[in-house]
KOLDOTOR-696481 format. One record per residue: x, y, z of N, C-alpha, C, O in turn. Coordinates in steps of 0.05 Angstrom, whole numbers, padded with zeros to 5 digits, always signed. Layout:
KOLDOTOR-696481
XYZXYZXYZXYZ
...
//
This chain:
KOLDOTOR-696481
-00479-00100+00152-00458-00078+00156-00447-00079+00128-00441-00102+00122
-00442-00063+00110-00436-00076+00080-00408-00079+00085-00401-00102+00087
-00388-00058+00089-00360-00049+00083-00341-00045+00110-00350-00029+00126
-00321-00056+00116-00301-00051+00135-00275-00040+00122-00264-00049+00102
-00264-00013+00142-00248+00002+00129-00219-00010+00141-00215+00008+00157
-00200-00026+00145-00182-00031+00161-00159-00022+00164-00142-00030+00148
-00151-00001+00187-00127+00013+00185-00112-00006+00200-00120-00019+00220
-00072-00007+00182-00060-00015+00205-00040+00001+00216-00028+00013+00199
-00031+00005+00238-00013+00027+00249+00007+00022+00265+00001+00010+00285
+00028+00027+00264+00060+00022+00277+00068+00051+00289+00084+00065+00276
+00057+00060+00318+00078+00086+00330+00077+00108+00300+00097+00117+00289
+00055+00113+00292+00045+00141+00276+00026+00152+00280+00012+00157+00260
+00018+00162+00310-00004+00169+00323-00017+00203+00315-00041+00211+00315
+00003+00213+00309+00004+00234+00288-00013+00238+00263-00035+00249+00262
-00003+00230+00248-00022+00221+00233-00040+00196+00223-00055+00191+00204
-00032+00184+00242-00067+00163+00240-00095+00189+00254-00118+00183+00249
-00092+00206+00265-00112+00223+00271-00112+00239+00245-00135+00248+00242
-00101+00244+00232-00109+00249+00207-00118+00240+00188-00129+00253+00170
-00114+00209+00189-00128+00196+00170-00163+00194+00180-00184+00193+00167
-00158+00193+00206-00186+00187+00215-00207+00205+00220-00230+00200+00228
-00193+00230+00215-00218+00253+00211-00224+00249+00182-00247+00244+00176
-00209+00249+00167-00202+00242+00135-00239+00226+00131-00258+00234+00117
-00236+00207+00147-00265+00184+00153-00279+00191+00156-00299+00182+00145
-00282+00221+00180-00297+00226+00180-00318+00240+00164-00342+00244+00168
-00308+00244+00154-00326+00268+00122-00338+00251+00100-00347+00258+00078
-00337+00227+00111-00353+00206+00087-00391+00215+00074-00409+00229+00082
-00388+00201+00057-00419+00212+00050-00437+00189+00045-00458+00189+00032
-00421+00166+00060-00440+00146+00060-00451+00140+00076-00436+00144+00095
-00476+00130+00085-00489+00130+00112-00470+00105+00131-00458+00085+00124
-00473+00119+00154-00456+00117+00175-00459+00087+00175-00440+00073+00169
-00490+00071+00184-00490+00046+00186-00491+00022+00177-00499+00001+00185
-00474+00037+00147-00466+00009+00128-00434+00010+00128-00423+00001+00108
-00420+00020+00149-00396+00019+00141-00377+00013+00171-00386+00024+00192
-00354-00002+00174-00347+00006+00204-00316+00018+00205-00299+00008+00190
-00313+00027+00213-00271+00035+00208-00253+00000+00235-00263-00011+00255
-00239-00003+00228-00215-00025+00245-00185-00014+00247-00167-00015+00229
-00185-00006+00267-00152+00005+00275-00139-00019+00281-00149-00036+00296
-00119-00021+00271-00107-00044+00290-00078-00044+00298-00057-00050+00286
-00083-00035+00320-00052-00019+00335-00035-00045+00336-00040-00066+00348
-00018-00038+00321+00003-00061+00320+00028-00059+00336+00048-00047+00328
+00026-00068+00357+00051-00062+00379+00070-00041+00378+00094-00038+00378
+00036-00018+00374+00054+00011+00378+00064+00018+00413+00058+00004+00432
+00084+00045+00413+00095+00044+00428+00092+00078+00437+00099+00087+00459
+00080+00090+00417+00069+00110+00424+00038+00114+00435+00023+00096+00444
+00033+00141+00431+00005+00138+00440-00017+00144+00429-00033+00162+00433
-00013+00121+00408-00038+00112+00388-00057+00106+00411-00074+00124+00415
-00058+00083+00429-00078+00078+00445-00103+00105+00452-00127+00103+00445
-00094+00123+00462-00095+00140+00473-00113+00159+00457-00136+00165+00463
-00097+00168+00430-00114+00187+00410-00138+00165+00394-00161+00172+00387
-00127+00141+00391-00159+00134+00380-00186+00135+00396-00207+00148+00391
-00178+00114+00423-00195+00129+00439-00212+00158+00450-00233+00159+00463
-00198+00178+00442-00204+00202+00441-00213+00207+00416-00227+00227+00414
-00208+00190+00388-00230+00206+00371-00257+00180+00359-00272+00181+00340
-00252+00157+00384-00275+00145+00379-00302+00160+00395-00325+00158+00387
-00294+00176+00417-00308+00187+00433-00314+00224+00411-00331+00240+00417
-00303+00225+00399-00301+00243+00387-00312+00258+00366-00320+00281+00368
-00313+00235+00333-00318+00231+00322-00353+00218+00319-00364+00205+00336
-00363+00224+00296-00388+00216+00297-00389+00184+00272-00405+00183+00253
-00370+00165+00277-00371+00140+00255-00353+00124+00272-00335+00130+00288
-00367+00091+00263-00365+00065+00282-00327+00064+00277-00319+00069+00254
-00312+00061+00293-00285+00058+00301-00275+00037+00321-00281+00039+00345
-00265+00023+00314-00267+00001+00331-00224-00002+00336-00206-00006+00320
-00223+00003+00369-00192-00005+00363-00187-00045+00368-00200-00057+00385
-00167-00057+00350-00162-00075+00366-00127-00086+00361-00114-00082+00341
-00120-00098+00381-00094-00100+00381-00083-00124+00371-00098-00144+00373
-00056-00127+00359-00049-00138+00346-00019-00142+00364-00006-00120+00363
-00005-00161+00378+00025-00156+00384+00048-00174+00374+00069-00177+00385
+00041-00186+00351+00055-00195+00336+00055-00183+00311+00037-00184+00293
+00087-00165+00310+00104-00142+00296+00100-00150+00270+00110-00172+00265
+00081-00133+00242+00084-00141+00218+00066-00138+00212+00047-00150+00223
+00061-00118+00188+00037-00111+00175+00019-00128+00163-00006-00127+00162
+00034-00145+00155+00017-00174+00144-00003-00193+00171-00023-00206+00164
+00004-00193+00196+00003-00203+00225-00019-00175+00225-00040-00184+00233
-00022-00150+00220-00044-00137+00230-00066-00138+00209-00089-00144+00215
-00059-00131+00186-00078-00144+00163-00099-00164+00166-00123-00163+00160
-00087-00180+00174-00094-00207+00189-00114-00216+00203-00133-00232+00200
-00104-00200+00224-00121-00187+00246-00148-00172+00245-00168-00178+00258
-00144-00146+00225-00166-00142+00214-00186-00147+00202-00209-00139+00204
-00170-00171+00178-00206-00180+00176-00215-00201+00199-00237-00203+00209
-00194-00215+00205-00207-00231+00224-00229-00209+00248-00246-00222+00260
-00228-00184+00252-00239-00170+00282-00260-00162+00259-00282-00164+00270
-00264-00154+00229-00272-00143+00215-00312-00154+00212-00316-00177+00218
-00332-00140+00205-00354-00154+00202-00363-00154+00178-00379-00171+00169
-00351-00130+00163-00368-00125+00132-00368-00148+00113-00356-00169+00117
-00378-00143+00099-00382-00159+00079-00353-00156+00051-00340-00170+00035
-00355-00125+00059-00327-00128+00041-00321-00106+00050-00333-00088+00061
-00275-00114+00040-00263-00104+00068-00233-00084+00052-00212-00090+00042
-00246-00058+00058-00225-00039+00045-00188-00028+00068-00185-00016+00089
-00170-00039+00052-00148-00022+00061-00137+00005+00061-00145+00017+00041
-00124+00018+00074-00116+00042+00080-00087+00042+00097-00074+00023+00106
-00084+00064+00095-00063+00068+00110-00054+00090+00120-00054+00109+00105
-00043+00095+00152-00034+00106+00171-00022+00135+00163-00018+00153+00179
-00017+00136+00142-00003+00162+00132-00020+00171+00106-00009+00188+00092
-00041+00165+00099-00051+00175+00082-00089+00189+00092-00099+00184+00113
-00099+00203+00074-00122+00218+00083-00143+00204+00056-00133+00192+00037
-00167+00209+00058-00187+00204+00036-00209+00229+00036-00215+00246+00052
-00222+00220+00001-00232+00241-00003-00266+00231+00012-00270+00212+00026
-00281+00248+00005-00302+00242+00020-00330+00225+00013-00351+00223+00025
-00317+00210-00022-00334+00187-00028-00323+00164-00032-00332+00149-00049
-00299+00158-00015-00278+00133-00011-00302+00125-00006-00316+00136-00023
-00320+00108+00011-00332+00086+00024-00351+00083+00003-00357+00065-00012
-00357+00102+00004-00390+00103-00022-00385+00086-00051-00398+00068-00062
-00357+00104-00059-00342+00078-00083-00339+00055-00087-00345+00042-00107
-00328+00047-00063-00324+00020-00058-00357+00007-00054-00361-00016-00061
-00372+00019-00046-00390-00001-00037-00417+00002-00068-00434-00015-00073
-00413+00027-00084-00416+00029-00115-00407+00007-00129-00418-00009-00145
-00384+00008-00120-00372-00015-00144-00377-00049-00138-00382-00066-00155
-00373-00052-00110-00387-00079-00103-00408-00082-00108-00409-00102-00122
-00432-00073-00106-00457-00070-00114-00463-00063-00143-00486-00066-00148
-00449-00057-00160-00465-00051-00184-00457-00059-00210-00465-00061-00233
-00427-00066-00188-00409-00080-00216-00389-00118-00211-00374-00133-00223
-00405-00116-00183-00403-00142-00176-00376-00145-00168-00369-00169-00167
-00357-00125-00161-00327-00133-00155-00321-00151-00132-00333-00151-00110
-00296-00171-00144-00288-00176-00116-00261-00166-00102-00254-00168-00079
-00248-00155-00123-00224-00144-00117-00222-00124-00120-00244-00117-00129
-00207-00105-00119-00207-00080-00127-00179-00055-00119-00170-00051-00096
-00175-00047-00132-00161-00011-00125-00172+00016-00126-00196+00018-00130
-00158+00036-00124-00168+00060-00117-00149+00079-00135-00131+00066-00146
-00149+00107-00139-00127+00127-00150-00115+00128-00120-00125+00119-00100
-00090+00145-00125-00072+00145-00106-00066+00166-00117-00066+00167-00141
-00060+00194-00097-00049+00218-00110-00024+00212-00081-00027+00200-00059
-00001+00226-00094+00018+00231-00077+00020+00266-00068+00016+00286-00082
+00029+00262-00037+00031+00293-00034+00055+00294-00010+00060+00279+00008
+00065+00320-00020+00093+00317+00001+00092+00336+00016+00089+00359+00009
+00098+00322+00050+00100+00349+00062+00123+00373+00058+00117+00396+00063
+00141+00368+00051+00161+00386+00047+00159+00392+00007+00177+00408+00000
+00144+00384-00013+00144+00393-00031+00158+00372-00039+00176+00363-00025
+00150+00360-00072+00171+00346-00091+00198+00346-00096+00208+00359-00115
+00213+00329-00078+00241+00333-00085+00246+00340-00122+00226+00340-00137
+00269+00344-00130+00278+00357-00150+00290+00330-00167+00290+00325-00191
+00301+00314-00141+00312+00293-00156+00305+00272-00168+00317+00257-00183
+00275+00269-00155+00252+00250-00164+00245+00237-00193+00230+00254-00201
+00246+00225-00206+00237+00219-00224+00205+00198-00223+00190+00198-00204
+00203+00189-00239+00172+00169-00242+00174+00148-00246+00158+00131-00252
+00206+00148-00238+00200+00113-00223+00212+00112-00201+00209+00090-00189
+00229+00134-00187+00231+00135-00162+00216+00136-00146+00215+00126-00124
+00198+00154-00160+00165+00162-00140+00145+00130-00137+00130+00122-00120
+00153+00118-00161+00128+00095-00160+00136+00078-00142+00119+00062-00136
+00157+00075-00130+00170+00062-00109+00172+00071-00082+00181+00057-00064
+00163+00095-00078+00168+00112-00057+00144+00129-00048+00144+00143-00027
+00115+00126-00073+00091+00139-00061+00078+00124-00072+00063+00114-00056
+00074+00108-00105+00061+00107-00123+00043+00108-00127+00025+00096-00116
+00043+00119-00141+00015+00140-00143-00001+00123-00174+00008+00114-00195
-00027+00125-00164-00048+00111-00184-00066+00130-00208-00084+00142-00198
-00064+00132-00229-00090+00140-00240-00093+00129-00261-00075+00132-00277
-00117+00112-00268-00118+00093-00296-00145+00106-00306-00160+00088-00314
-00157+00132-00308-00169+00146-00318-00200+00154-00298-00203+00146-00274
-00217+00169-00311-00245+00183-00301-00269+00154-00295-00291+00155-00284
-00255+00129-00308-00275+00111-00316-00268+00091-00292-00248+00094-00279
-00291+00066-00286-00289+00046-00275-00284+00024-00298-00295+00022-00320
-00260+00006-00283-00241-00009-00311-00237-00030-00298-00248-00036-00277
-00214-00048-00313-00201-00067-00292-00170-00051-00287-00166-00028-00294
-00151-00068-00275-00117-00061-00276-00108-00079-00303-00115-00102-00304
-00095-00069-00319-00081-00077-00328-00069-00108-00308-00074-00115-00285
-00054-00120-00329-00041-00146-00311-00015-00137-00304-00006-00154-00288
+00003-00118-00308+00022-00111-00301+00024-00092-00282+00046-00085-00274
-00008-00077-00269+00001-00064-00250-00029-00066-00221-00053-00069-00217
-00005-00061-00209-00018-00071-00177-00028-00049-00159-00017-00028-00154
-00054-00060-00151-00067-00032-00146-00050-00028-00109-00036-00045-00097
-00056-00011-00102-00039+00008-00084-00038-00008-00055-00060-00003-00047
-00026-00023-00036-00030-00031-00014-00044-00010+00003-00051-00020+00025
-00050+00019+00000-00059+00034+00015-00080+00043+00007-00088+00065+00015
-00094+00029-00010-00123+00038-00029-00129+00010-00038-00128+00012-00063
-00135-00014-00033-00148-00044-00041-00176-00048-00023-00186-00041-00002
-00182-00065-00045-00212-00074-00030-00214-00108-00038-00201-00121-00055
-00229-00114-00026-00240-00140-00034-00267-00147-00012-00278-00137+00008
-00270-00171-00029-00301-00186-00015-00295-00209+00008-00291-00233+00006
-00295-00198+00023-00281-00227+00046-00286-00250+00036-00274-00268+00047
-00300-00256+00019-00303-00290+00011-00279-00295-00002-00272-00318-00002
-00261-00272-00018-00226-00270-00030-00207-00290-00002-00193-00309-00007
-00209-00281+00024-00190-00289+00035-00203-00319+00050-00192-00328+00070
-00228-00333+00038-00227-00361+00044-00222-00380+00020-00221-00404+00020
-00220-00364+00001-00210-00378-00017-00183-00378-00028-00173-00396-00041
-00171-00353-00020-00131-00351-00025-00123-00356-00007-00105-00373-00010
-00128-00348+00018-00120-00349+00044-00110-00308+00055-00109-00287+00042
-00107-00312+00076-00093-00282+00075-00068-00272+00076-00047-00285+00073
-00069-00256+00080-00032-00244+00072-00015-00259+00084-00020-00269+00106
+00006-00264+00071+00036-00275+00083+00046-00265+00102+00044-00240+00101
+00055-00273+00120+00068-00259+00145+00102-00266+00128+00120-00249+00132
+00104-00274+00121+00136-00269+00118+00151-00242+00097+00175-00234+00096
+00124-00231+00079+00125-00207+00075+00104-00182+00083+00082-00182+00093
+00117-00168+00075+00104-00145+00091+00128-00123+00122+00142-00129+00141
+00119-00098+00112+00136-00095+00136+00140-00103+00172+00123-00116+00185
+00154-00097+00178+00158-00108+00209+00167-00089+00224+00191-00092+00224
+00161-00067+00240+00173-00053+00254+00187-00033+00233+00174-00021+00216
+00211-00030+00236+00224-00010+00214+00240-00026+00200+00265-00023+00203
+00234-00041+00187+00245-00071+00169+00219-00059+00147+00195-00060+00152
+00228-00050+00130+00216-00035+00097+00216-00051+00073+00221-00047+00050
+00206-00079+00093+00197-00103+00078+00173-00090+00054+00166-00066+00053
+00162-00115+00034+00135-00100+00022+00137-00132+00012+00152-00149+00021
+00115-00135-00015+00108-00147-00032+00091-00167-00027+00088-00185-00043
+00078-00165-00002+00049-00181+00004+00024-00179+00003+00006-00192+00014
+00024-00152-00019-00004-00146-00031-00003-00150-00064-00023-00152-00077
+00024-00150-00076+00030-00162-00098+00026-00199-00094+00021-00214-00112
+00029-00203-00077+00028-00235-00067+00001-00239-00061+00002-00264-00061
-00020-00234-00056-00045-00235-00056-00063-00231-00087-00081-00245-00098
-00050-00208-00094-00070-00200-00122-00056-00226-00143-00069-00237-00161
-00034-00230-00138-00029-00261-00161-00040-00278-00159-00051-00290-00178
-00041-00284-00128-00065-00314-00127-00085-00302-00131-00094-00317-00148
-00099-00287-00127-00128-00281-00144-00126-00278-00175-00142-00293-00186
-00113-00266-00190-00106-00262-00212-00097-00299-00226-00098-00305-00250
-00090-00312-00209-00076-00343-00223-00108-00353-00230-00110-00342-00252
-00122-00360-00229-00147-00367-00234-00175-00353-00244-00199-00358-00242
-00152-00326-00258-00177-00315-00271-00188-00293-00263-00198-00280-00281
-00189-00282-00232-00208-00269-00224-00194-00233-00233-00170-00230-00228
-00204-00219-00240-00206-00192-00248-00200-00174-00218-00203-00180-00194
-00192-00149-00232-00181-00132-00208-00197-00107-00206-00184-00086-00202
-00217-00105-00208-00234-00067-00215-00209-00048-00210-00187-00051-00200
-00225-00026-00222-00205+00006-00210-00233+00028-00206-00249+00034-00224
-00235+00038-00181-00256+00060-00181-00231+00087-00183-00208+00090-00174
-00251+00105-00204-00236+00127-00197-00244+00145-00170-00228+00160-00160
-00271+00143-00160-00281+00158-00144-00260+00158-00118-00251+00178-00106
-00255+00122-00110-00238+00122-00089-00209+00136-00082-00187+00125-00085
-00213+00159-00072-00187+00167-00073-00169+00170-00051-00177+00188-00036
-00140+00155-00042-00125+00157-00027-00104+00184-00030-00092+00187-00051
-00101+00204-00009-00079+00222-00021-00049+00211+00004-00046+00216+00028
-00038+00200-00009-00013+00184+00001+00016+00210+00015+00035+00219+00003
+00008+00216+00041+00020+00239+00041+00049+00229+00058+00048+00221+00081
+00078+00231+00042+00096+00234+00048+00116+00250+00062+00130+00269+00054
+00116+00240+00080+00144+00256+00113+00168+00258+00094+00172+00244+00075
+00184+00281+00105+00204+00286+00097+00224+00267+00101+00242+00265+00085
+00223+00255+00121+00245+00235+00131+00242+00215+00109+00263+00203+00102
+00220+00209+00099+00224+00190+00077+00237+00187+00049+00237+00168+00033
+00251+00220+00048+00261+00207+00024+00286+00231+00036+00293+00253+00028
+00295+00213+00060+00327+00225+00062+00328+00204+00051+00309+00189+00045
+00369+00200+00044+00387+00172+00029+00383+00156+00046+00379+00134+00036
+00382+00157+00080+00380+00142+00089+00359+00119+00086+00362+00094+00083
+00339+00132+00087+00313+00117+00081+00310+00113+00064+00301+00090+00064
+00313+00122+00038+00314+00105+00011+00335+00087+00000+00331+00075-00021
+00358+00083+00014+00369+00067+00012+00358+00043+00018+00353+00026+00002
+00353+00043+00045+00334+00016+00062+00312+00011+00052+00303-00011+00057
+00299+00027+00037+00272+00018+00024+00277+00014-00005+00257+00000-00012
+00284+00016-00016+00306+00008-00038+00315-00027-00035+00307-00045-00050
+00332-00030-00012+00339-00063-00009+00313-00067+00001+00309-00090-00002
+00297-00059+00010+00272-00077+00026+00250-00088-00002+00232-00104-00004
+00260-00075-00016+00250-00079-00046+00250-00101-00060+00235-00115-00074
+00275-00101-00052+00297-00122-00071+00293-00157-00053+00287-00178-00063
+00299-00152-00026+00283-00169-00005+00263-00178-00017+00267-00196-00034
+00238-00169-00013+00217-00173-00018+00221-00196-00042+00222-00221-00043
+00221-00174-00061+00221-00200-00092+00234-00230-00086+00226-00252-00093
+00261-00222-00068+00281-00253-00068+00263-00279-00057+00263-00303-00060
+00247-00259-00040+00232-00277-00016+00216-00290-00035+00217-00314-00040
+00198-00274-00048+00177-00280-00057+00189-00300-00082+00175-00321-00083
+00200-00300-00093+00215-00324-00114+00230-00339-00108+00243-00350-00125
+00235-00343-00086+00245-00374-00078+00222-00381-00061+00227-00403-00051
+00197-00371-00052+00182-00386-00044+00160-00398-00070+00151-00420-00068
+00155-00382-00091+00151-00398-00116+00176-00404-00139+00174-00395-00162
+00202-00421-00127+00222-00427-00147+00229-00421-00163+00231-00434-00183
+00238-00387-00160+00239-00372-00180+00255-00346-00194+00254-00325-00207
+00269-00366-00181+00302-00347-00171+00320-00343-00193+00337-00325-00192
+00317-00362-00214+00321-00360-00252+00314-00336-00258+00330-00317-00260
+00289-00332-00262+00278-00313-00271+00282-00287-00256+00292-00268-00268
+00275-00286-00231+00280-00265-00212+00309-00252-00223+00308-00230-00233
+00342-00267-00220+00356-00262-00230+00362-00240-00267+00370-00219-00275
+00350-00268-00276+00344-00253-00305+00336-00225-00309+00350-00206-00318
+00313-00224-00301+00296-00200-00289+00303-00171-00288+00297-00151-00301
+00325-00178-00256+00337-00159-00245+00364-00150-00260+00380-00133-00255
+00363-00164-00277+00397-00163-00297+00391-00149-00314+00411-00137-00321
+00374-00144-00326+00347-00138-00352+00347-00117-00344+00358-00099-00358
+00332-00109-00314+00332-00084-00311+00345-00063-00302+00335-00041-00302
+00373-00070-00291+00397-00064-00285+00414-00041-00319+00423-00019-00321
+00410-00058-00332+00414-00051-00361+00398-00028-00372+00408-00009-00384
+00362-00031-00367+00338-00008-00378+00359+00019-00360+00372+00038-00370
+00356+00010-00327+00362+00033-00317+00389+00049-00323+00388+00073-00324
+00412+00037-00325+00426+00057-00334+00422+00067-00365+00436+00086-00371
+00405+00058-00385+00406+00071-00401+00385+00097-00403+00385+00117-00418
+00363+00089-00376+00350+00116-00378+00365+00143-00359+00360+00168-00359
+00385+00126-00344+00404+00144-00331+00420+00175-00345+00421+00198-00338
+00431+00158-00369+00444+00167-00396+00422+00188-00403+00427+00212-00403
+00402+00179-00409+00384+00198-00420+00369+00218-00399+00359+00236-00413
+00365+00224-00373+00359+00229-00354+00387+00252-00353+00383+00272-00339
+00411+00251-00367+00434+00259-00362+00443+00286-00382+00458+00305-00378
+00427+00278-00406+00425+00289-00428+00418+00304-00434+00425+00319-00452
+00395+00308-00413+00366+00312-00417+00370+00337-00389+00351+00351-00380
+00401+00339-00378+00416+00355-00355+00395+00361-00338+00383+00382-00335
+00390+00333-00322+00376+00325-00305+00390+00298-00282+00380+00277-00273
+00414+00312-00280+00427+00293-00269+00425+00279-00242+00437+00258-00238
+00410+00292-00220+00394+00288-00200+00379+00255-00206+00382+00232-00196
+00361+00266-00227+00344+00235-00227+00357+00220-00236+00346+00198-00234
+00382+00217-00248+00391+00201-00261+00416+00184-00238+00428+00163-00238
+00413+00211-00219+00441+00202-00191+00416+00178-00175+00420+00155-00167
+00394+00192-00174+00376+00170-00147+00360+00156-00169+00337+00153-00161
+00363+00147-00194+00348+00127-00208+00364+00097-00202+00358+00074-00195
+00397+00117-00210+00416+00090-00204+00411+00079-00178+00414+00056-00172
+00404+00097-00165+00417+00087-00134+00398+00065-00126+00405+00043-00118
+00375+00073-00130+00351+00058-00124+00354+00041-00145+00334+00047-00158
+00363+00027-00156+00367+00007-00173+00393-00015-00170+00400-00036-00183
+00404-00001-00149+00433-00013-00136+00423-00025-00119+00424-00050-00121
+00408-00014-00097+00395-00019-00075+00373-00044-00077+00369-00061-00059
+00363-00042-00099+00335-00068-00104+00361-00092-00114+00356-00114-00105
+00380-00091-00125+00386-00099-00139+00401-00114-00114+00396-00137-00110
+00419-00099-00095+00426-00113-00069+00411-00123-00048+00422-00129-00027
+00383-00126-00054+00371-00145-00031+00365-00163-00053+00354-00181-00041
+00365-00173-00082+00361-00190-00100+00381-00204-00094+00380-00227-00085
+00403-00191-00098+00431-00215-00105+00452-00221-00080+00469-00239-00083
+00450-00202-00052+00472-00204-00042+00448-00206-00008+00457-00196+00013
+00422-00219-00006+00413-00224+00020+00413-00249+00028+00412-00266+00011
+00413-00254+00047+00418-00278+00052+00391-00292+00082+00393-00316+00090
//
């Protein structure tokens, strides 16, 4: 078993089925890879949907349970249950291209990658909203495109959590995902991917980019509401604070957030002058939510 695709899921059976059906179209030899679905205490029909697809689809799917709620717990369970030498993580609201698995296998074989990520294309179920700028889109959908060739991620760019891969040995060297970070049920926290990539990079490990491994990130309409947007922005800020507290870098975080607030208002003025006031409004809304999580969360 060369590669394991790990999907953590929580109460998203309809979208998960779409994800698994896209994986069934892979051009890679089925004997080379497996799919591990980690059911993270779902209360919907996730189990029956996956069991039905296991019987229907001609790929190696295994369903495992992680009762402790939290994305990091689920991903760590997937690592423990998987058999592949290489591990790739995708999310239950994505679909993948036919070359997805083979692209990662080739990257590990030919380029010797130990950590990697791929291309992310944002897909909006109800259409891309007019208020969205590239800055707000990064928080919501995190599209990534570093070109057509295999390269390495710039230090300031992190792979998307829904399209990242590792040599299994990485987790023996650097540990698993931090359970204090990452989403927990309806709490929109994050930062666990950045945390592990920072640990990897701290000792000089390069992070590769493969353009052939593409995920299509499907953004449901409810994720574009004001309520969800505010909650997501706040969760980003809280996640930044948790990571900074662990690293003893609170002063640096405060300084960085103050600087970003200044940049945000400058950008908002430019959008307004360009007759795009909605983009300005939502950009400020995002920054205010993040700042609230950074400065006010206890």
